[in-house]
C-alpha positions, 0 to 999 in steps of 0.5 A: 607427614599428613597432606594439606588439602583444601576443599577444592582439591578434595572436590577434584580428587573426588570427581576422578573416581569411577563409581560410588564404591570407590568413594566409599573406599576413600572415607578412611582416608578422609577420616585420617586427613581430616584433622589437618584439612584446611579450608579457605574463608574470605582469603584467610585460612584457618584450622577447623575442629576435626569433627567438623571437617570430617562431617564436611568430608562425608557430605562432600563424598555423598554429594559427589556420589550423587552427582556421579549417579545422575551424570550416568542417567541422561533422564535424570534430575541432575541432567535436567538442572545442568547447563544447556551446554552440558545437556547438549553434550550428554545428548550427543553422546547418547546418539553416539552410543545407542547400543549402550544408552538405549534408554537415552533421549537419542535412542528414543528420538531415533526410534520415534523417527523410524516409526513415524517414517514406517507408518507414512502412507504410500505415495498416490500415483497416476492411475491409482484407485483412491477413496476420498472421504469427506468431513462427515466420514462418508465416501465419495461415489454415488451419483444422484439426479431426477432426469439424469444421474450425474450429481455427485454425492458422498454417502458410502460408509466403506471402501468398496467398488461403488466409492473406488475413484481413479486418479489421473495426472498428465504426465504420470508419476507421483501426485504432489500437492498443487498438481492438476488431477482428474477423477474418474467416477467408480466404474461400478456406478457408471455401468463400466463407462469412464466419466470424469468428475467435473466442477462448473461454478458450485456444481459437482457432477459427472458427465463426460470423459474428456482427457483434455477438458478443463471442467474436469481439471482439479487442484489437489492441495495438502497444506504441509506440501509435498507428495500426496500419501495415503491417509493425507488430509487434502483439499480439492480446488476448482479451476474455475474463478481463477482457482478460488473455490474448494469442494466441500460437503454439507453436514448430514443433518443439513443434507442427508443425501450427501450432497458435495458442492464447490462454494467457498474460497476457504480450506476450512472443516467442510472442505477437509478431506482424506485420500486413502488407497 
C-alpha cells in the first residue's frame, strides 16, 4: 500500500537528508508516491492530479537542495536572509570550528583582531627616545632665535639625531594618557646639554633643565585614552591657565620657519601630533 504523505511530512523528510545527492536519490520515490500524495487546503483534503503532485515534489526537492547548500555557507544569501537567531547560531558555530570553516565570518574576525593587535605600536615609556610630528608633517627639534636659540621649531623632514626627543615621567614606567611628562630637547641641537622644553603662556621654548620645575611639565593626551603607543595621535596640553591650552603648529604657508606655539583650548587639526619611536 502506498503511503499517504502530506506536503508538511515531505518537507520534514527532505530536511533530514545530508546532501543534494541524497535528494536526487529520493526522486524515484517521489514519482512513486505522487499519485496518492494528499495536500491540505483550508482545512479540506483532496487528491490532485498525479502530474501536478509530481511537479510539486520536484519543486520541493529543488528548494530543499538550495536551502541545504546555503546553510553550509555562512556568507551565502541564505544566511543573510535568515532570522537573526539563525545568523547568531551560524556565527557561533563558525567560531567553534575555525579549523573546518576557515572561510566563515568568525575566522575572519579572529584573524582581523590578531592582525590589529600585532600592528599595535610598542608602548612609550619613561626615558624613551621619541619623535613628535606636527600636523604639517614636520618633526619638532630645531631651536631658533636672535640673541639666544631657545624658540622651539618643527622643521624636520626625517627622524634623526637632530629631532630625537627624550620623554621623562616621574616614577617611570609606561606613559598613559593624562600623565604629566617632560621633554628633553635633542642633544645634537644643544651641544650635548640636557634642556627641557617649557611652555609659558603661548611661548614654547627650551631654556633650562629642571627635574622639579612646573614650566617644563606637560600633559600628554590621547583621545581614546590608555597607554601611549608608537604611532598614536596625541595632544600636548600646557599646565598653565589650569591646563587649558594645547601646543600647536602654524601651517607652513603661514610660518615657514616651523613655529610652535601654545594658544588655544582646542584639540583640533593644528594641535594634532603623532608620537613615534
